[in-house]
LOKE-250710 format. One record per residue: y, x, z of N, C-alpha, C, O in turn; residue in three letters. Coordinates in steps of 0.05 Angstrom, whole numbers, plus 32768, in hexadecimal, padded with zeros to 4 digits. Atoms other than C-alpha are relative to their C-alpha. Example, Ala and Ser with C-alpha at 12.3 -4.5 7.8 and 13.67 -1.06 7.14 Angstrom:
7FE8801280007FA680F6809C80188012800080188027800DALA;7FE87FF07FFF7FEB8111808F80167FF1800E802C7FFB8012SER;
% end
This chain:
8011800C801580868020811B800D7FE77FF5801F7FDB8002ILE;7FF68018800D80957FE780EC7FEB7FEB7FFC7FD57FF17FF3THR;80138017800480747FA380EB800C7FED7FEC80247FEB7FEBGLY;7FF78014801380797F6E80B680017FE4800E7FED7FDC801BILE;7FFE801B7FF580927F2980CC7FEA7FEE7FF87FE37FED7FE0TRP;80188011800380587EF880D47FE6800F7FFC7FD180037FFAMET;80197FF0800380277F3280CC7FF78008801D7FFF7FFC8030GLY;80097FF57FE780057F5A81038004801E80018005802B7FECSER;7FFD7FE27FFD800D7FA1811F7FF2800880197FEC7FF8802ATHR;800B7FF57FE87FEF7FCF815280148015800B801B80277FFCTHR;7FEF7FEC7FF3801D7FF481827FED8014800E7FDE800C8020VAL;80147FED7FF67FF68034819280048009801C801A800D8025PRO;80017FF57FE57FE2804B81D77FE4800A80047FD27FFA8008CYS;801C7FF57FFD7FA5807A81DC800280188012801680258015THR;80037FE87FEE7F8D80AF820D7FE380097FFE7FD17FFA7FF4TYR;801B7FF580017F5080DA82147FF37FF9801B7FFD80018030VAL;800E80097FE77F2080BA82477FF68019800F7FEF802E8003PRO;80097FE97FEF7F0C80E782827FEC7FF580147FED7FDE801DSER;801480077FEC7ED180E682B2800E7FFF801C80057FF2802EGLU;7FF47FFD7FE67F0280F782EA80137FE9800680187FE3801EVAL;7FEC80157FFD7F3380BD82DF7FF57FE67FF67FE97FE57FE1PHE;8007801B80097F26807282DC80197FF07FFD802B7FF2800ETHR;7FE7801080057F59804282BF80027FEA80157FEF7FDB8019GLN;7FFB80147FEC7F76801782F680107FE87FF480077FD17FF5GLN;7FF28016800D7FAB7FF082D2800C80097FE6801080217FE2THR;7FF37FFC801A7FC97FEB828C80157FEB7FFE800F7FD38003LEU;7FEC80158005800A7FC8827E801080077FE78015801F7FE0SER;7FEF7FFD801780347FBD8241801A7FF0800680197FD9800ETRP;7FE6800D7FFC807F7FAD8246801180047FE7800C80167FD8SER;7FEE7FFE801880B57FA18212801D8000800B80247FF2801DVAL;7FE47FFF7FFA80FE7FB3821780107FF67FE8800F80017FD2GLU;7FEF800B8015812F7F8981EF801A7FF8800D801B7FED8023ARG;7FE680087FF7817A7F8081F980038009801D800D7FF9802EASP;7FFD7FF47FE681797FAD82377FEF7FF280177FF47FF9802ESER;8012800B7FEC81457F82825C7FE380067FF97FDB80067FE1SER;801C7FF8800380FC7F9682677FEF7FEA800B7FF47FE28022THR;801480147FF680C37F63826D7FE5800A7FFB7FDF80167FE7SER;801C7FF88003807A7F6F82797FF27FEB7FEF7FF47FD37FF5THR;800E80128012804F7F5082427FE37FFD80097FD97FE6800AILE;801C80007FFD80097F6382557FF88013801880048028801BPHE;80097FF07FEA7FE57F7E82927FE27FFD80027FD77FE78000ARG;801D80007FFC7F9C7F92829B7FFB800D801B800480248020ARG;80067FF57FE67F817F9D82E27FE47FF780077FD57FED7FF6ASP;801B80067FF77F437F91830C7FFA7FE37FFB7FE37FDC7FF9ASP;8006801D80037F4B7F46830380007FF67FE37FFC7FDF7FDDLEU;80028007801C7F4E7F4882B7801980057FF1802A80157FF9GLY;7FE87FFD80117F827F41828080127FE9800680097FD2800AASP;7FEC80147FFB7FC37F1C828C801780037FEB802280197FE8HIS;7FE9800080127FF67F0A825680167FF1800F80157FD98014ILE;7FEB800A7FEE80367F00827D80177FF37FF380277FE58000LEU;7FEA800C800E80667EEB82487FF57FEB7FED7FE47FF17FDCLEU;800D8015800F80567EA7822A800480027FE27FF47FF87FD2SER;7FFC7FFE801D80747EB881E67FEB80137FF37FE880127FDALYS;80147FEE800C803D7EEC81DD7FE37FF580047FD080007FF9TYR;801B800B7FFC80037EC081F37FF37FF97FE67FFF7FED7FD4ARG;800F800780197FCE7EBA81BD800780137FE97FFC80117FD3GLY;7FF77FEE80147FF17EF281967FFA801E80067FFB802E7FF4ARG;80047FE47FF97FE27F3281BC7FE48005800B7FD97FF48018VAL;801A7FF87FF57FA27F5781CD7FFF801F8003800E802E7FF6SER;80047FE27FFC7F8C7F9C81E67FE2800380007FD47FF3800CVAL;801E7FFC80017F477FB881D77FF48003801C8000800F802EPRO;800D80007FE57F177FAF82117FEB801680027FE780228017LYS;80187FEF7FFF7EDC7FDA81FF8002801A7FF17FED80277FEAHIS;7FFD7FE6800D7EFA801781DE800E80138013802680128017ILE;7FF47FEE7FEB7F04804E8213801780107FF48014801C7FDEPRO;7FE97FF180097F48806E820C80137FF27FED80287FFC7FE6GLY;7FEE800F80127F66803881DF800C7FE9800F7FFE7FD68017ASP;7FF180147FF27F9B800F820180157FF37FEE80287FE77FF8ALA;7FEB800980137FC17FFC81C280047FE280007FF17FD38006SER;7FF9801C80007FE47FB981BD80007FF57FE5800F7FFF7FD4LEU;8001800E801A7FD37F8C818280117FE78002800D7FD78014ARG;7FEE8018800180087F5881717FFC7FF27FE67FFF7FFE7FD1ILE;8006801180187FF87F20814180197FEF7FFA802A7FEA800CGLU;7FEB8013800780297EF2811C801C800A800A802A7FFC8018ASN;7FE87FF47FF880647F20812680197FEE7FFB801B7FE27FE6LEU;7FE8800F800280A77EFF813280178014800180148029800CGLU;7FEA7FED800080EB7F1F812780088009801C800E8021801FMET;7FF97FF67FE680FB7F1F81717FEC8012800E7FF1801D8024PRO;80147FED7FF580BC7F49817E800A801C7FFE7FFF802E800BASP;7FF57FE5800180E67F85816A80098009801B80157FFA802BSER;7FF87FF67FE580F17FB281A67FF2801A80077FE380257FF6GLY;800D7FE77FF780DA7FEE81CE7FE87FF780127FEC7FEA8026HIS;801880077FF280927FE581E67FF5801880107FF2802D8005TYR;80097FEB7FEE8079800E82217FE47FF9800A7FDF7FE48015THR;801C80037FF58030801882317FFF80128019800680298017CYS;80027FF17FE78024802E82797FE37FFE800A7FD97FE8800FGLN;801B7FFE7FF67FDF804482907FFF800E801B800B8024801EVAL;80037FF37FE77FCE805382D87FE1800580057FD17FF38004VAL;801B7FF87FFA7F8E807982E97FFD8008801D800F80128029TRP;80067FF67FE57F6C8087832B7FEC80177FFC7FD880147FEDARG;80127FE980047F4B80CB83317FE97FFE80167FEA7FED8027SER;801780017FEE7F0A80DA835680098006801D7FFB7FFF8030THR;7FF87FFB7FE57F3380F2839280167FEC800880267FF1801AASN;7FEF80177FFA7F5A80B08393801D80037FFB802D7FF28003ASN;7FE47FFE80087F9C80CA837880057FF07FE77FF47FED7FD6SER;7FF9801080177FC080A08345801180107FED8023801F7FF5LEU;7FF17FF280157FDB80BA8303800A7FEA7FED7FFB7FD97FE4VAL;7FF480158012800B809182D8800C800F7FE7801980247FE9THR;7FF47FF68019801D809F828F800B7FE87FF17FFF7FD37FF2ARG;7FF680158011804880768260800B800C7FE6801380237FE4GLU;7FF57FF8801B805C80798217800E7FE77FF580057FD17FF8VAL;7FF08016800C8091805081F3800180037FE2800680187FD8THR;7FFF8002801D808F803B81AA80137FEB7FF880137FD58003THR;7FED8014800A80C6801881857FF37FF07FE87FE97FFC7FD6THR;800B8012801580AF7FDC815A80187FF37FF380297FE78001LEU;7FEC800E800F80DC7FC281247FF27FEC7FED7FE27FF47FDCLYS;800B8014801180C97F81810380127FFA7FE8802A7FF57FECVAL;7FF08004801880E07F7980BC7FF47FE97FEF7FDC7FE27FF1VAL;80098016801180DC7F4080897FEC80097FEC7FD87FFC7FE7LYS;80137FF5801380B97F6B80568005801E7FFC801B80288001GLU;7FFD7FE4800780AD7FB28042800280047FE37FF07FFA7FD5VAL;7FFE7FFC801C80C57FC77FFE7FE980137FF87FE7802A8002ASN;80177FEF800980867FE17FDB800C80167FED801D80107FDCALA;7FF57FEC8013809380247FB87FF87FF97FE37FE17FF07FDEPRO;80068006801C8097801B7F6E7FEE80167FF47FF4802D7FF8SER;80137FEB800A805E803D7F4A800A800B7FE57FFF801F7FDCSER;7FF57FF58019808680477F0A801E7FFA800080287FE8800ESER;7FE48004800280CF804C7EF8800980077FE57FFD80177FD7TRP;7FF67FFB801B80F9804D7EBA801C800B8004802A80048016GLU;7FE47FF68001813980747EAA80127FE87FF7800A7FD77FE7LEU;7FED8014800B817680477EA1800380037FE28002801A7FD8PRO;7FFF8000801D817D80357E58801580137FF58012801E7FE0SER;7FE97FEE800981BE805D7E547FF8801D7FFD8005802D7FF0SER;80087FE480018197809E7E5E7FEB80057FEA7FE4801C7FE4LEU;80137FFC8016816680927E25800D800D7FE8802480057FE1HIS;7FF47FF38018817280BF7DE97FFA7FF07FE780037FF87FD1GLN;
% end
């Protein structure tokens, strides 16, 4: 996905809620320059933003079942990277299931808007 510098974006992470599984933990990590850091973690104790550079800029929906998407405000150029959403569920028989999905975010200064009209170069006019 592409985000605009100083704008905001949502890195998607969704699943179909189930009666059989309850979400235990949710974490978001980012990989940049071959190093991976955890940004956000949600567990029994609440929400934790673990990287100070993201404090006050990231959020994850609390009351929308199945939506674990990461919202990032005030995008900065170094926010570009590979974002991984990992969700761990516990089933009714106490087994754990883990799924993760990775999305690449590229922050750009601006997006060139498609031109709604165009003209032929003057040399082509008859």
